[in-house]
N, C-alpha and C positions, 0 to 999 in steps of 0.2 A: 504494499499500499504506499503510495506517495505521501511524504511528509507534507504538512501544511507550511506554507512559506510564512516567514515573519511579516508583520504588517508594515505600513509605511512609516510608523513612528519608530519602530526598532531600526529600520533601514536608515532613517534620517539620523538617528543617534549614532549608528555605526559609521556612517559617512562623516558626521561631525567629529567623532573621536579620531578618526583617521586623519581628517584635514587638520585638526588641532595638533596632532602628534607630528605631522609633516612640517607645519609652521614652527613648532618647538625645535625640531631637528635643524631646520634651516636657520633659525635665529641663533641656535647654539653654534652652528658651524661659522656664523658671521660674528660670533662673540658679542651679541647684543646685550648680555648681562641681565639687567632688570626686565627687559621685554621678554627674554628667553624664559626666565623663571616664572613670570606671570602667565605666558602662554602654557608652560608645562603644567602649572597649577590648575588652569582652566580645563585641561583635558580630563582631570580626575572625575568630576561629576558625570559627564557623559560616559566614561569608561565604567564607572560603578553601576549606572543605569543599564548599561549594556550587559554586564555580567549577571545582574539580578534578573533581567528579562530573559536572558538565555537560560539560566539555571532553572527558572520557574516554568518557562513555556516552550523553549526551543533547545532541547538538550544537544542536538548536533553542533550548536555554536559554542558549547561550553568549553571544549579543549582550546580552541583558538582564543576565546575571550579570556579565559584564565591565564593562558600563556602570555597574552598581551598585557594583562594587569600585572603579572609577576615580573615581566621584563621591564615594564614602565617603573614599577616600584624599585627594582633593582638599580635602574639608571638614575633614579632620584637619589638613591643611597650612595652613589659614587660620582658626585659632581666634579666637574672640571678635569676629567681624565678621558683618554682614549677609550677605556672601557665604557664610560658613560655614554659616549657617542655611539659605540657599537651596539650597546643594549637598546638605546633609544631607536636605532635603525631597525633592529630585529623586532622590536615592539611594533613599530609602524608596519612592518611586513605582516605580522600576525593580525593587526587590526585590518589591513587590507583584505586578508583572507576572510575575516568575519564579514566585512562589507560585501564581499563577493557571494559568500554563502547565504547571507540574508536575502538575496534575490532568487535563491533556489527554492523549489518546492511548489506545491499546488497553491495557486492563488485562490483565496476565498474573499467574498465580499466583506469590506471592512466597516460597513454601516453608514447610516446617513449622517451628514454633518450636523444636523439638529441634535442627534443623540450625543455627539461629542460635546456640543455646547451644554447639554443637559448634565453630562458627567462632571462638569466643572462647577455645578450648583451655583448658577449666576446670582440668585437672590441672596444667598449667604455670602458670596464673594463681594457683592455690592457694599454690604455693611462693613466688612472687613477692610475694603478699600477706603471707605469713609473715615474709619478710625486711623488707618495708616496715613492717609493724606492730611487729615487734621493734626496728627501727631507730627508730621513733618513741618507743617506751617508753625506749629507751636514751638518746635525746636529751633526753626530759623528766625522765629519772631517776625515773621512776614513771609513774603513769597520767596521760596528757596531757588528760584530759577527754573525756567520752563523745561529746558533739556534734562535736568536733574529730576524734576518732578515726574516727567513722563517716563524716564527710564526706571525710576523707583517704582511707580505705580504699575507699569507693565511687568516688571520683575516680580512684584508682589502678587499681581494677578495670576502669573504663571505658577508661582508657588502654591497659592490657594487652589487654583484649578487642578493642579497635579495632585495635591493632597486628597481633594474631593473625589477625583477619578479613582485613586487607590482605595478610598473608602467604599466606593461602589463595589469594587472587586471583592474586598474583605467581607462585605455585608450582604453578599448576593445570596447566601443561604437563609438569612432571616428576613430579608426585604419582602419576599412573597408572604410572609406571615404577618407583616406589619400594616396590612390594609391596602386599599386600592391605590393610594398614591405611590407607595414604594413598590408595590407589585409591578407597576408599569415602568419602573426605572430601566434604563437600556440594558444593563447587564443581567439583572434579575429576570427580566422578561425574555431574554435571549436574543434581543436585537443587536447587541454588540457582544462579541465573544469576550470572555474574561482575559484571555491573552492580549487581545487588542487594547482593552481598557487598561490593563497593566502597562503595556508598552507606552500608551499615551500619557498616563500619569507619571511614569518614570521620565519620559522625555521632557514633559513640562517642567518637572522638578529640577532636572539637570540643567536645562536651559535658563531657568530662573536664576540659578547660582552663577552661571557663566555671564548673563547679562548684568546682573547686580554687581558682581566682583569686577568686571571689566569697565563698566560705565559709571558706577556710583562709588562703592568701596567694599572692602572685604567683609567689614563688620556687618553691613546690611545684608550681604549675601548669606553669611553664617547664620544670622538671626532668622532670616526667611526659611532657610534650610531646617534650622532647629524647630521652628513652629510646624513645618511640614512633617518632620519625622515624629514629633511628639503626638501630633494628631493621628497619624497613621499607625504608629507602632505602640505608643504608650496607651492612648485613649481607645482607638477602634479595635486594635488587636488584643489588648489586654484588659484595660479597666472596665470597658463598656459592658462586658459580659461577666465580670467577676465580683463587682462591688456596687452597692447603692451610692457610694461616694464617687462614682465614675465621673460625674459631670463637675464635681467640686475640684478634683485634681486635674481632670482633663481640660478644664477651662483655661488652663495655662496656655494651651495652643491658640485659642481664639484671642488671647490678650497679647500676643506677640506683634501684630501688625502695627500698633502704635509705636513700639520700639523700633520696628523696621523704619518707619517714617522718620522718627527722631534721629536715628543713626544715619539715614540717608542725608539729612539736613546738616548734621553736626559732626559726623564721624566718630561720635562717642555716645555713651550712655550716662545720664546724671540722675540725681534723685527725682527730679521732675519727670523724667522719662519712666522711671520705675513706678511713680504714682499713677501714671496713665495705665501701665500694665495692671496695677492693683485695682483700678476702677473696673476694668473689663473682667478681671478675674473674679471679683466679688459680684458683679452683675450677672455672670453666667448662670449660676445655680438657680436664682429665682426665675430667670427667663426660661430655662429648660424645664424646670419643675412645673411651670405653668403649662408648657406644652405637654409634658408627660401626664398631667392630670386629664388633658383632653384625650389622649390616646393610651390611657393606662391599660386597657384590655389588649390592645395591640402589642404593648411591651410584654405583658404577661404571656400572650400566645407565643412570642418569640423567645420567652424565657430570659429576657433582659432585665436585670434587677434594678430598674429605676426606683426611685424613693417611694412613689405612690403604690408600687407593686409590693414592696417589701415592708413598708411602714404604714401604709394606709393614707387616705386622702387628708384626713384631719391633721396628722403630723407633718405631711408634706406642706399644707397651708401654713402651719405654725412656722416651719422652717423658712418659708418664703418671707414671712413677716420679719423674722429675725435678720435674714440676709438683706432685706430691703432697708432696714434701719441701719445695718452696717454699711450698706452701699452709700446711703446719704452721708454718713460720717466720713467715709473715705473720700467722697467727691469734695468735701470741704478742705481737705488737707492741702491741696495745691494753693488754695487761697491763704491758708495759715503760714505756709512756707514761703509765700511771696512769688511763687511761680505762675500765678493766675491773678487776674484783677476782678474788678466789680462786675463786668459784663458776664464773666464766667460764674461767679459765686451767686449772683441773683438768679441765673438760669438754673444752676445746680439745685438751689433751694426750691425753686418753683417746680421744676420737673421732678425732683425727689419727693416733694410733698404729694404729688399726684400718684406717684409710684407707691408710696407707703399707703396711701388711702385705699388704692385698689387692692393692694395685698391684704390689708386689714379687712376690707369688705369680703374678700375671698375667704379669709379665715372664718369670719362669722357665718358665711353661707357658701359652702364649697360646692359651686355649680359649674357646669361646663361653660356657661355664658360667662361667668365671672373669670374663669381661667382664660378663656379666649380673649377677653378684654385686656387682662394683664399681659398675656403673651404678646399681643399686637402692640400694645402701648410700650412694652419694654424695648421693642425694636425701634420705635419712634424715639423713645427716651434716649437711648444710646447715641443714635445719629444726631439728635438735637444738642446733647450735651457736648459732643465733640465738635460740632459746628460752632457752638458758643465758645469753646476753648480756642478754636482757630481764629474766630472773630476778635476775641479779647486779645490774642497775641498780635494780630495784624493792626489793631487800632492803638 
């Protein structure tokens, strides 16, 4: 039986890794120093994505992909020598083999472009981009520059989209149990093969790092990659199915975009940036618990231990109130530390008051309507809070 050929995303990753290695070899031969080291570093993410894709879905590519990785690592460990150049050249040859092999096999439909857009979870991404963009304006205390802003937001979007696509792959077994909405997702419904979605997610994640590291700064790229990995590996793969505290700890992933924006503008992280992380981190549990009250039965059917399933609706509503109060307190800290001004603090108090009121009303009468109101308001709340932060910094 003919093996199924890798999809366009893996082929693109293989070609990019080979092209990057070629540029690194040429720049090393030309003794370009810093440029050579940067080009070599940028090859690592596509190479890692290539190895994971091959190991998971296309085993015939594994020998050459692993050989390329080992040779590349060996070359990095022996800089400035003839051995370094020789190892890099052989690594390039191995990657060219992978690139050629990726075009072999039986071609199968790779799915509609709309499904790939769906894989990136655009609605969730939009909120993450808002917090990241506003964090960038807050860090720059104004407009950070058009080129930098565009590069940072495109890189962040790639990271978010890649993580979401990988989430689709990992959750394909429980999505059919979680109701009509998730049952119709591209991977769960079979419209996009898991291997294609995996290749797509890994490619976006790798190219996010390459773009951010080459056009913004390395810290921004590392933070985006960390948020991506934490969401996929720590939250989706581990916490989500093992503990009712899944979203409490896993909320760290969604709190990374403001750090990405801040680092893109300043090249560093400060207390003010960490406070933005803390705001989103504390906001996440009441936001997701409101949603989990709405679809408690779906979580129970999928055996996901969300708080309403494990502790009940009344305890969940009580926890929402406690976290809502903590959220308001945390949002005032930037004002107390002098990193935010009157526009922000007035907005934080007004928006927070409504949040606490809706949470307390839900505690008194735990209904789906109350949970729905709080869930939708929480989305608006976070967007408006960060917009107020950006306006405060700009004026």
